[in-house]
C-alpha positions in Angstrom: -21.9 97.7 18.1 -19.1 97.6 20.7 -15.6 97.7 19.5 -12.6 95.5 20.4 -9.3 97.3 20.9 -6.6 96.0 18.6 -3.8 96.7 21.0 -2.0 93.5 21.7 -4.3 91.4 19.4 -2.6 88.9 17.1 -3.8 89.1 13.5 -3.1 86.7 10.7 -3.5 87.9 7.1 -3.2 85.7 4.0 -2.2 87.2 0.7 -0.3 89.9 2.6 2.5 90.7 0.1 0.6 93.5 -1.5 -2.7 95.3 -2.1 -5.5 94.8 0.5 -3.4 92.4 2.6 -0.4 94.7 2.8 -2.3 97.8 3.6 -4.5 96.0 6.1 -1.4 94.7 7.9 0.0 98.3 8.1 -3.2 99.7 9.5 -3.7 96.9 12.0 -0.1 97.2 13.1 -0.5 101.0 13.6 -3.4 100.2 16.0 -1.2 98.0 18.1 -1.9 94.6 16.6 0.8 92.0 16.2 0.7 90.7 12.7 1.5 87.4 11.0 1.8 87.7 7.3 1.2 84.7 5.0 1.8 84.4 1.3 3.8 83.0 -1.6 6.4 85.8 -1.9 8.8 85.6 1.0 11.0 88.5 -0.1 8.0 90.8 -0.4 6.5 89.6 2.9 9.8 90.3 4.6 9.8 93.8 3.3 6.2 94.3 4.4 7.0 93.0 7.9 10.0 95.3 8.2 7.9 98.3 7.6 5.3 97.5 10.2 5.0 99.5 13.4 5.1 96.7 15.9 5.8 93.0 16.3 5.3 90.9 13.2 6.6 87.8 11.4 6.0 86.3 7.9 5.4 82.8 6.7 5.8 81.4 3.1 2.8 79.1 2.4 0.3 78.2 -0.3 -3.2 78.6 1.3 -4.4 75.5 -0.7 -1.8 73.3 1.1 -3.4 71.7 4.2 -0.1 70.6 5.7 1.6 73.9 5.1 -1.2 75.9 6.6 -1.5 73.6 9.6 2.3 74.2 10.1 1.8 77.9 9.8 -1.0 77.9 12.4 1.1 75.9 14.8 4.1 78.2 14.4 2.1 81.4 14.6 0.6 80.1 17.9 4.0 79.3 19.2 5.5 82.6 18.1 2.8 84.9 19.4 1.0 82.7 22.0 -2.4 83.2 20.6 -4.4 84.2 17.5 -7.3 86.7 17.8 -8.0 87.7 14.2 -7.7 85.8 10.9 -8.3 87.6 7.6 -8.7 85.1 4.7 -7.6 87.6 2.0 -5.5 85.5 -0.5 -7.1 85.5 -4.0 -6.4 85.3 -7.7 -8.4 86.1 -10.8 -8.8 85.3 -14.4 -11.2 86.6 -17.0 -12.6 86.0 -20.5 -15.1 83.6 -22.1 -15.5 80.4 -20.2 -15.4 78.2 -23.3 -12.0 79.6 -24.3 -10.6 79.8 -20.7 -7.4 78.0 -19.7 -8.7 75.1 -17.6 -5.8 75.1 -15.2 -6.1 78.9 -14.5 -9.9 78.6 -14.1 -9.5 75.8 -11.6 -6.8 77.6 -9.7 -9.1 80.6 -9.0 -11.5 78.2 -7.3 -8.7 76.5 -5.4 -7.1 79.6 -4.1 -10.2 81.7 -3.4 -12.6 79.1 -2.1 -10.6 76.0 -1.1 -7.7 78.2 0.2 -10.1 80.1 2.4 -11.5 76.9 3.8 -8.0 75.5 4.4 -7.1 78.7 6.2 -10.2 78.5 8.4 -9.6 74.9 9.2 -6.0 75.6 10.3 -6.7 78.5 12.5 -10.2 77.9 14.0 -8.9 75.9 17.0 -6.8 79.0 17.9 -9.7 81.3 17.3 -11.9 79.1 19.6 -9.3 79.5 22.3 -9.3 83.3 22.0 -13.0 83.7 21.1 -11.7 85.5 18.1 -12.8 86.7 14.7 -12.5 85.4 11.2 -13.0 87.9 8.3 -13.5 86.3 4.9 -12.8 88.6 2.0 -15.4 88.2 -0.7 -16.4 90.7 -3.4 -19.0 92.4 -5.4 -18.7 89.2 -7.4 -20.5 87.4 -4.6 -23.5 89.7 -4.9 -24.0 89.7 -8.6 -23.0 87.5 -11.5 -20.9 88.9 -14.4 -20.1 87.5 -17.8 -16.4 86.9 -18.5 -15.8 86.3 -14.8 -17.2 82.8 -14.2 -14.4 81.5 -12.1 -14.1 84.6 -9.9 -17.9 84.9 -9.4 -18.2 81.2 -8.5 -15.3 81.4 -6.0 -16.5 84.5 -4.3 -20.1 83.3 -4.1 -18.7 80.2 -2.6 -16.7 81.8 0.1 -19.6 84.0 1.0 -21.8 80.9 1.5 -19.0 79.1 3.3 -18.5 82.0 5.8 -22.2 82.4 6.5 -22.5 78.7 7.2 -19.4 78.7 9.4 -20.8 81.7 11.4 -23.8 79.6 12.4 -21.5 76.6 13.4 -19.0 78.4 15.6 -20.9 81.3 17.1 -21.8 79.4 20.2 -18.1 78.8 20.8 -17.4 82.5 20.9 -16.0 82.9 17.4 -17.4 85.5 15.2 -17.3 85.3 11.4 -17.6 88.2 9.0 -17.7 88.7 5.2 -15.9 91.6 3.6 -17.2 92.9 0.3 -15.1 94.9 -2.1 -15.9 96.4 -5.4 -13.3 97.2 -8.0 -10.5 98.5 -5.8 -7.1 99.9 -6.9 -4.9 96.8 -6.5 -2.5 94.9 -8.7 -5.2 92.4 -9.5 -7.6 95.0 -10.9 -4.8 96.8 -12.7 -3.7 93.5 -14.2 -7.2 92.8 -15.4 -7.4 96.3 -16.9 -4.3 95.6 -19.0 -6.6 93.7 -21.4 -8.3 96.4 -23.5 -11.6 94.5 -24.0 -12.0 93.6 -20.3 -11.3 97.2 -19.4 -13.8 98.5 -21.9 -16.5 96.0 -20.7 -16.0 97.1 -17.2 -16.3 100.8 -18.1 -19.7 99.9 -19.6 -21.1 98.7 -16.3 -23.7 100.9 -14.7 -22.6 103.4 -12.1 -21.3 102.9 -9.4 -20.0 99.4 -10.4 -17.9 100.8 -13.3 -15.5 102.8 -11.1 -12.1 101.8 -9.6 -12.1 102.8 -5.9 -9.0 103.9 -3.9 -7.5 101.3 -1.7 -7.1 103.3 1.5 -10.8 104.0 2.3 -11.8 100.5 1.5 -9.2 99.1 3.9 -10.2 101.6 6.6 -13.7 100.1 6.4 -12.3 96.6 6.8 -10.4 97.7 9.9 -13.5 99.3 11.3 -15.4 96.0 10.7 -12.6 94.0 12.4 -12.8 96.3 15.4 -16.6 95.7 15.6 -16.3 92.0 14.8 -19.0 92.7 12.2 -20.9 90.0 10.3 -20.8 92.1 7.1 -18.2 94.7 6.1 -18.5 96.8 3.0 -15.4 98.3 1.4 -17.5 100.8 -0.5 -20.6 102.5 1.0 -23.1 101.4 -1.8 -22.4 97.7 -1.6 -24.7 97.4 1.4 -27.6 98.4 -0.8 -26.8 95.6 -3.2 -28.0 93.1 -0.6 -31.5 94.3 -1.1 -31.6 93.8 -4.9 -29.3 90.9 -5.4 -32.2 88.5 -6.1 -33.1 90.5 -9.2 -29.6 90.7 -10.6 -29.1 87.3 -12.2 -32.1 87.9 -14.5 -31.0 91.4 -15.3 -27.4 90.5 -16.0 -28.5 87.6 -18.1 -30.5 89.9 -20.4 -28.1 92.8 -20.5 -25.0 90.5 -20.7 -26.2 88.8 -23.8 -26.5 92.2 -25.5 -23.0 93.2 -24.5 -21.5 89.8 -25.5 -23.1 90.2 -28.9 -21.6 93.6 -29.3 -18.1 92.4 -28.6 -18.3 88.9 -30.1 -15.8 89.5 -32.8 -13.2 90.7 -30.3 -13.5 87.9 -27.7 -10.9 85.6 -29.2 -8.0 88.0 -28.4 -8.5 88.1 -24.6 -5.5 87.0 -22.6 -5.9 83.8 -20.6 -4.2 83.0 -17.3 -4.1 84.6 -13.9 -3.9 88.4 -13.8 -1.7 90.8 -11.9 1.5 90.4 -9.9 -0.3 88.1 -7.4 -1.3 85.9 -10.3 2.2 85.8 -11.6 3.5 84.9 -8.2 1.0 82.0 -8.0 2.0 80.7 -11.4 5.7 80.9 -10.5 5.1 79.0 -7.3 3.3 76.2 -9.1 6.0 76.0 -11.7 8.6 75.7 -8.9 6.6 73.0 -7.1 6.3 70.9 -10.3 10.1 71.0 -10.7 
């Protein structure tokens, strides 16, 4: 597949304060892209922007806020003159038994990961149509296989995968390409935050290889950059995720059987799992919502 030079391209990245978003911004900038950073932590975004190689700017916005994201899209267009690439990366997570989950946190995972991605797409698609650009939707291994104790995250990532595939068929004739990026457990604040719960960490370690490992961030983001350059329909942060596509139809039944056994094994420890969003990004989201309520 032919590649598109990133030199002079304008890339928008949501959830850019840390983790995948931050490193992706750095790598795109190093290849000559101009970068617009979007997120909930203005101080962190300012620091990321200051460390980039080329032209960049940052915007404070909640991706679930239609008006805020429409404003960001307008201002990014005015600031850079165009938008060529949008990476819908913003995401949060929570874990634990569904029946004991915090309803607000569970709902927020769906709002940020799924609704926020759609709001991002709605805001920036007119600019992508003008540039015949590329939208990369970050999904997850959780889009390919269900997992107990991750109902909100799996539902949200399955949803964004379906949304992006549907959108690709809608906008392809207008010159816009849409890709889905799949990541397994990658060394980010979100994954480290989830691992702070002993039971969740132990359950993950009991998953079959290679799904039980935490993978380094750098190589995964390099694969995302490669996919952006190729305007790829599917981008896999870890090599083995491509093979999951061929067996995903068998996974719900298998997980349903094996998962019951694991839940029975840990039943007496389930009540102690922490509820709420995990990691630094989850904390930032909760602080943002607390501020908005005030």
